[in-house]
C-alpha positions in Angstrom: 21.8 -83.8 -55.0 18.9 -84.8 -52.7 21.3 -84.8 -49.7 22.6 -81.3 -50.6 19.0 -80.0 -51.0 18.1 -81.3 -47.6 21.2 -79.7 -46.1 20.3 -76.4 -47.7 16.8 -76.6 -46.5 18.0 -77.5 -43.0 20.3 -74.4 -43.0 17.6 -72.1 -44.4 15.2 -73.2 -41.7 17.6 -72.2 -39.0 19.4 -69.2 -40.5 16.5 -67.9 -42.6 18.8 -67.2 -45.5 16.1 -67.0 -48.1 14.1 -64.5 -46.0 17.3 -62.5 -45.4 18.1 -62.3 -49.1 14.5 -61.3 -50.0 14.6 -58.5 -47.4 18.0 -57.2 -48.4 19.7 -57.8 -51.7 16.6 -59.2 -53.3 14.2 -56.5 -52.1 12.1 -55.0 -54.9 12.9 -51.5 -56.2 11.4 -49.4 -59.0 12.8 -50.4 -62.4 13.6 -46.7 -63.0 16.1 -46.9 -60.1 18.4 -49.0 -62.2 19.9 -45.8 -63.6 23.5 -44.4 -63.8 22.3 -41.6 -61.6 21.9 -44.0 -58.7 25.4 -45.5 -58.6 27.2 -42.9 -56.5 26.0 -44.2 -53.1 27.2 -47.8 -53.6 30.5 -46.5 -55.0 31.0 -44.4 -51.9 30.4 -47.5 -49.7 33.0 -49.3 -51.9 35.5 -46.6 -51.3 35.0 -46.9 -47.5 35.6 -50.7 -47.8 38.8 -50.0 -49.6 39.8 -47.5 -46.9 39.2 -50.1 -44.2 41.3 -52.7 -46.0 44.2 -50.5 -46.9 44.1 -48.7 -43.5 44.3 -52.1 -41.7 47.3 -53.1 -43.7 49.0 -49.7 -43.1 48.4 -50.0 -39.4 50.8 -53.0 -39.3 53.7 -50.7 -40.1 52.5 -47.2 -39.0 53.6 -46.1 -35.6 51.4 -43.4 -34.0 54.2 -41.6 -32.2 55.7 -38.2 -32.8 59.1 -39.7 -33.0 58.2 -42.6 -35.3 55.2 -41.5 -37.4 57.2 -39.7 -40.0 59.9 -42.4 -40.1 57.3 -45.2 -40.5 55.8 -43.3 -43.5 59.3 -42.9 -45.0 59.8 -46.7 -44.4 56.6 -47.4 -46.3 57.5 -45.2 -49.1 61.1 -46.4 -49.7 61.7 -49.7 -47.9 58.5 -51.7 -47.5 57.7 -53.7 -50.7 54.8 -51.9 -52.4 54.4 -49.8 -49.3 54.3 -46.6 -51.4 51.5 -48.1 -53.5 49.5 -49.1 -50.5 49.7 -45.6 -49.1 48.7 -44.2 -52.5 45.6 -46.4 -52.8 44.6 -45.3 -49.3 45.1 -41.6 -50.1 43.3 -41.7 -53.5 40.5 -43.9 -52.0 39.9 -41.1 -49.5 39.8 -38.5 -52.3 37.4 -40.6 -54.3 35.2 -41.3 -51.3 34.7 -37.6 -50.6 34.1 -36.7 -54.2 31.6 -39.6 -54.8 29.8 -38.8 -51.5 29.5 -35.2 -52.7 28.0 -36.4 -56.1 25.7 -38.7 -54.2 24.3 -35.9 -52.0 23.8 -33.6 -55.1 22.0 -36.4 -56.9 19.7 -37.1 -53.9 19.0 -33.3 -53.6 18.2 -32.8 -57.2 16.0 -35.9 -57.4 14.1 -34.8 -54.4 14.9 -38.1 -52.6 15.0 -36.3 -49.2 11.2 -35.7 -49.3 8.6 -37.8 -47.5 9.0 -40.5 -46.3 12.8 -40.5 -46.6 13.6 -37.6 -44.2 15.8 -39.7 -41.9 17.5 -41.3 -44.8 18.7 -37.8 -45.8 19.6 -36.8 -42.3 21.7 -40.0 -41.9 23.4 -39.1 -45.2 24.3 -35.6 -43.9 25.8 -37.2 -40.8 27.8 -39.6 -43.0 29.1 -36.7 -45.0 30.3 -34.8 -41.9 31.9 -37.9 -40.4 33.6 -38.7 -43.7 35.2 -35.2 -43.7 36.3 -35.9 -40.1 37.9 -39.1 -41.2 39.7 -37.3 -44.0 41.0 -34.6 -41.7 42.3 -37.0 -39.0 44.0 -39.0 -41.8 45.8 -35.9 -43.0 47.0 -35.3 -39.4 48.4 -38.8 -39.2 50.9 -38.0 -42.0 52.5 -35.7 -39.4 54.6 -33.8 -41.8 54.8 -30.0 -42.2 51.4 -29.7 -43.8 49.8 -31.9 -41.1 51.5 -30.1 -38.2 50.6 -26.6 -39.2 47.2 -27.7 -40.5 46.5 -29.1 -37.0 47.9 -25.9 -35.5 45.4 -23.8 -37.6 42.6 -26.2 -36.7 43.3 -25.9 -33.0 43.5 -22.1 -33.4 40.1 -22.1 -35.0 38.7 -24.4 -32.3 40.0 -22.2 -29.6 37.8 -19.3 -30.9 34.6 -21.2 -30.1 32.8 -19.0 -27.5 32.9 -20.1 -23.9 34.3 -23.6 -24.4 37.1 -23.0 -26.9 39.9 -23.7 -24.5 38.3 -27.0 -23.3 37.8 -28.1 -26.9 41.4 -27.4 -27.8 42.5 -29.5 -24.8 40.2 -32.3 -25.9 41.4 -32.1 -29.5 45.1 -32.0 -28.7 45.0 -34.2 -25.5 46.7 -31.3 -23.8 47.7 -27.7 -24.2 50.2 -28.4 -27.1 50.7 -30.7 -30.0 52.6 -33.7 -28.5 52.7 -37.5 -28.6 49.3 -37.8 -27.0 47.9 -35.7 -29.8 48.9 -38.1 -32.5 47.7 -41.1 -30.4 44.3 -39.4 -30.0 44.0 -38.7 -33.8 45.0 -42.3 -34.5 42.3 -43.6 -32.2 39.8 -41.3 -33.9 40.9 -42.2 -37.4 41.2 -46.0 -36.9 38.5 -46.8 -34.3 35.9 -44.1 -33.4 35.2 -42.6 -36.8 35.1 -45.8 -38.9 32.9 -47.4 -36.1 30.6 -44.4 -36.3 30.5 -44.7 -40.1 29.6 -48.4 -39.9 26.8 -47.7 -37.4 25.3 -44.8 -39.4 25.7 -46.8 -42.7 23.8 -49.7 -41.1 21.0 -47.3 -40.2 21.1 -45.7 -43.6 20.8 -49.0 -45.4 18.0 -50.1 -43.0 16.1 -46.9 -43.9 16.7 -47.6 -47.6 15.3 -51.1 -47.3 12.2 -50.0 -45.2 11.4 -46.8 -47.1 12.5 -47.9 -50.5 14.7 -46.4 -53.2 13.4 -43.2 -54.6 11.8 -43.7 -58.0 13.1 -41.7 -61.0 11.4 -38.3 -60.6 8.9 -37.2 -63.3 7.8 -33.6 -63.9 4.4 -33.0 -62.5 4.5 -36.0 -60.1 3.7 -34.4 -56.7 4.6 -35.9 -53.4 1.7 -35.8 -50.9 2.0 -37.3 -47.4 -1.6 -38.7 -47.6 -1.1 -40.6 -50.9 2.6 -41.2 -51.5 2.9 -44.5 -49.6 0.1 -46.0 -51.7 1.5 -44.6 -54.9 4.9 -46.1 -54.2 3.4 -49.5 -53.4 1.6 -49.4 -56.7 4.9 -48.5 -58.5 6.5 -51.6 -56.9 3.5 -53.8 -57.8 3.6 -52.7 -61.5 7.3 -52.3 -62.2 9.2 -53.5 -59.2 12.3 -55.7 -59.8 14.6 -57.3 -57.3 17.7 -55.2 -56.7 19.8 -58.3 -57.2 20.2 -59.2 -60.0 18.0 -56.9 -62.0 19.0 -53.4 -60.8 22.5 -53.9 -59.7 24.2 -54.2 -63.0 25.1 -50.5 -63.4 26.3 -50.4 -59.8 28.7 -53.2 -60.5 30.0 -51.6 -63.7 30.6 -48.3 -61.9 32.2 -50.1 -59.0 34.7 -51.7 -61.4 35.4 -48.3 -63.0 35.9 -46.7 -59.5 38.4 -49.5 -58.5 40.4 -49.2 -61.7 40.4 -45.3 -61.4 41.7 -45.5 -57.8 44.4 -48.0 -58.7 45.5 -46.0 -61.7 45.6 -42.7 -59.9 47.6 -44.4 -57.1 50.1 -45.9 -59.6 50.6 -42.7 -61.7 50.4 -40.0 -59.0 51.7 -41.9 -55.9 51.0 -41.2 -52.2 50.6 -37.8 -50.6 53.7 -36.8 -48.7 55.2 -36.9 -46.2 56.4 -33.4 -47.0 59.2 -32.8 -44.6 59.4 -33.7 -40.9 57.2 -31.5 -38.6 59.2 -28.6 -37.2 57.5 -26.0 -35.0 60.4 -23.6 -35.3 60.0 -23.4 -39.1 57.5 -20.6 -39.2 58.0 -19.9 -42.9 56.3 -23.1 -44.1 53.4 -22.9 -46.5 50.9 -25.6 -45.4 48.0 -26.5 -47.6 45.2 -28.9 -46.7 44.0 -31.7 -48.9 41.6 -30.8 -51.7 38.3 -31.2 -49.8 39.4 -28.4 -47.4 41.1 -26.1 -49.9 37.9 -24.0 -50.5 37.8 -23.1 -46.8 41.5 -22.4 -46.8 41.1 -20.0 -49.8 38.1 -18.3 -48.3 39.9 -17.5 -45.1 42.9 -16.2 -47.0 40.7 -14.0 -49.2 38.2 -12.5 -46.8 38.9 -9.7 -44.3 39.6 -10.5 -40.7 36.2 -9.3 -39.4 34.4 -12.0 -41.5 36.4 -14.9 -40.0 33.8 -15.6 -37.3 31.1 -15.6 -39.9 32.9 -18.1 -42.2 34.3 -20.3 -39.4 31.3 -20.7 -37.2 28.1 -19.0 -38.3 28.0 -20.0 -42.0 28.8 -23.7 -41.3 26.3 -23.9 -38.5 23.5 -22.3 -40.6 24.4 -24.5 -43.6 24.4 -27.8 -41.7 21.2 -26.7 -39.9 19.5 -26.0 -43.2 20.5 -29.3 -44.7 19.3 -31.2 -41.6 16.0 -29.3 -41.6 15.4 -29.4 -45.4 13.3 -32.6 -45.5 11.1 -31.2 -42.7 10.5 -27.8 -44.3 10.2 -29.0 -47.9 9.1 -32.6 -47.5 6.4 -32.5 -50.1 5.8 -31.2 -53.6 7.6 -31.5 -56.9 10.7 -33.8 -57.1 11.8 -33.3 -60.6 14.7 -30.9 -61.1 13.1 -29.6 -64.2 10.4 -28.0 -62.1 12.8 -26.8 -59.4 15.0 -24.2 -61.0 16.0 -22.6 -57.7 17.4 -26.0 -56.5 19.4 -26.4 -59.7 20.8 -22.9 -59.7 21.7 -23.2 -56.0 23.7 -26.4 -56.7 25.5 -24.8 -59.7 26.3 -21.6 -57.7 27.6 -23.5 -54.7 29.7 -26.0 -56.7 31.1 -23.2 -58.9 32.1 -21.2 -55.8 33.7 -24.2 -54.1 35.5 -25.2 -57.3 36.8 -21.7 -57.8 38.0 -21.4 -54.2 39.6 -24.9 -54.4 41.5 -23.9 -57.6 42.7 -20.7 -56.0 43.7 -22.5 -52.8 45.7 -24.9 -54.8 47.4 -22.5 -57.1 47.7 -19.1 -55.3 50.6 -18.2 -53.1 49.0 -17.4 -49.8 52.4 -17.1 -48.0 55.6 -15.2 -48.8 58.5 -17.0 -50.4 60.8 -16.5 -47.4 64.0 -17.5 -49.1 63.4 -15.7 -52.4 66.0 -13.0 -51.7 68.8 -15.1 -50.2 69.8 -17.1 -53.3 68.5 -14.9 -56.1 70.5 -11.8 -56.9 68.7 -8.9 -58.5 68.8 -9.5 -62.3 71.7 -7.6 -64.0 69.4 -5.5 -66.2 67.9 -3.8 -63.2 71.2 -2.5 -61.9 73.1 -1.6 -65.1 73.6 2.1 -65.7 72.1 3.1 -62.3 73.3 6.1 -60.3 75.1 5.5 -56.9 71.9 6.4 -55.1 69.8 3.9 -57.2 72.4 1.2 -56.6 72.2 1.9 -52.9 68.5 1.4 -53.2 69.0 -1.9 -54.9 71.1 -3.0 -52.0 68.3 -1.9 -49.6 65.8 -3.7 -51.7 67.8 -6.9 -51.5 68.8 -6.7 -47.8 65.4 -5.9 -46.6 64.1 -9.0 -48.3 61.6 -7.2 -50.5 61.7 -10.1 -52.9 60.1 -12.4 -50.4 56.8 -11.0 -51.4 57.5 -9.2 -54.7 59.0 -10.8 -57.8 61.5 -9.0 -60.0 62.4 -10.4 -63.4 60.1 -13.4 -62.8 62.0 -14.4 -59.6 60.7 -14.0 -56.0 57.5 -14.3 -54.0 54.0 -13.6 -55.3 52.3 -12.4 -52.1 52.5 -8.9 -53.4 52.5 -7.5 -57.0 55.5 -7.9 -59.3 57.6 -4.8 -59.3 59.0 -5.0 -62.9 56.9 -2.1 -63.9 56.0 -0.4 -60.6 57.3 3.0 -61.9 54.5 3.0 -64.5 51.9 2.7 -61.8 53.1 4.8 -58.9 54.8 8.1 -58.6 57.8 8.6 -56.3 55.5 10.3 -53.7 53.2 7.3 -53.8 56.1 4.9 -53.5 57.3 6.8 -50.4 53.9 6.6 -48.8 53.5 2.9 -49.6 56.9 2.0 -48.2 56.5 4.1 -45.0 52.8 3.5 -44.3 52.1 0.1 -45.9 48.7 -0.8 -47.3 46.8 -3.8 -48.4 48.9 -6.8 -47.4 52.1 -4.9 -47.1 53.4 -3.9 -43.7 54.6 -0.4 -42.9 58.4 0.0 -43.1 58.6 3.6 -41.7 60.3 2.4 -38.5 62.5 -0.1 -40.2 64.2 2.2 -42.7 66.1 5.4 -42.2 65.1 8.4 -44.4 68.3 7.9 -46.5 67.4 4.2 -47.1 63.8 5.1 -48.0 65.0 7.7 -50.4 67.5 5.3 -52.1 64.9 2.5 -52.2 62.3 4.8 -53.9 64.9 6.1 -56.4 65.7 2.5 -57.4 62.1 1.5 -57.7 61.4 4.5 -59.8 63.7 2.9 -62.5 61.7 -0.3 -62.6 59.8 0.0 -65.9 60.0 -1.3 -69.4 62.3 0.8 -71.6 59.5 1.7 -74.0 57.1 2.8 -71.2 57.5 6.1 -69.5 57.2 6.5 -65.7 53.9 7.7 -64.4 53.6 11.4 -63.9 52.2 13.1 -60.8 48.9 14.9 -61.0 49.2 18.6 -62.1 46.7 19.6 -59.4 47.2 17.2 -56.5 44.8 19.2 -54.3 41.9 18.2 -56.5 42.7 14.5 -56.5 43.3 12.1 -53.6 46.5 10.0 -53.7 45.9 6.7 -55.4 45.7 3.7 -53.1 48.4 1.2 -53.9 46.1 -1.6 -52.7 43.5 -0.6 -55.2 45.7 0.1 -58.2 47.9 -3.0 -57.7 46.0 -5.6 -55.6 48.2 -8.3 -54.1 48.5 -11.4 -56.2 46.1 -14.1 -55.0 
């Protein structure tokens, strides 16, 4: 034992292990920091470590080539022993990482931990959040399936609209004018080397700031942050109730870390990996790509808002939002920390998260694209053609051949881009139907140049029969001159 003690002392004198422990894992923190509210940051770091490990293992099989990427994912899913599970853990680790980082940022904001003297800790956290989203996007592209291809196409289209330098940015993003082999190689480099390296560097600085500026104490109502007195007050808190982070304040972090690992492993086992969802095919223009969940809110917002607001949503709003977050600790670096005394902050978080959650749900469940093959394999249900006149039957043929069911369902079958037409005769008169077919409106294109007058008449005659047996058709106004024609887009807004 004496020899081991001497060896330990010899190593400590040269490696300074005791001093290293005291300044890192053993540094003192407020006892109130050992709370369940403080576990999200360490759990996010844990998810990143899982991503590095699983990503390294996947890189042994994945081939970043346009000809081999999809095939290598199929090999992992169906041939490589436990390859599907490794992909699933990597996918769900990414989802958990984004979700936990979001919770961590919300907790830091509500607890006022961005205030003096932790301004740079907050700024580095914002940078980490943005870089994490970048890693998630590049990882989605590496799947190189239909979702990835068209998602990257949309991303490149958005990038190309940046004023003055849009074209150069697209060329930089795609490694050329089009999506090709160099594109995938570039995203592989970003996802595997550049972005993880950036995360490691910023995390190192973030942890350094946590060690030097301390962990934010649990905020108490009425406890005001003042630049002139806070440092002394924090030192007094550490003197009176400070405890070493390891082992006194790390227990809840370890428990939550175990819960996080189990949750990721279970989600991977029961829900499996994401995709690949069909080989990328640039000629297949009727695909319906959707991004991963952390980008679904943007996807839904762009689908819902009118064209003239796209620049606002794509460029102005994000720039203002990120700028505000970066400037927040400098414009509100003192004052009350407790969320109980900051109702505007609480309501802002609730409103933003409710908006993002609603848009995410709509982006996941709503049909933003037509169902392009709805008409080809689904005949019009028999009940809609029985007992019809020759003209109405001709209209049914026009209805089918012109692929109306790509966007409109009938009898529960068909697309949902536009409203269901099972009861359209109870909402629109024949004149209104003629106008809608010829002129279009809302999301519906004009068919005035695609249909002959006879076809239009027959189509309207058929649609005028589409109503429940117990409900009469809508009647035209007795005095049309006193009433504007009803707008189809207002009466029957397209399904979202």
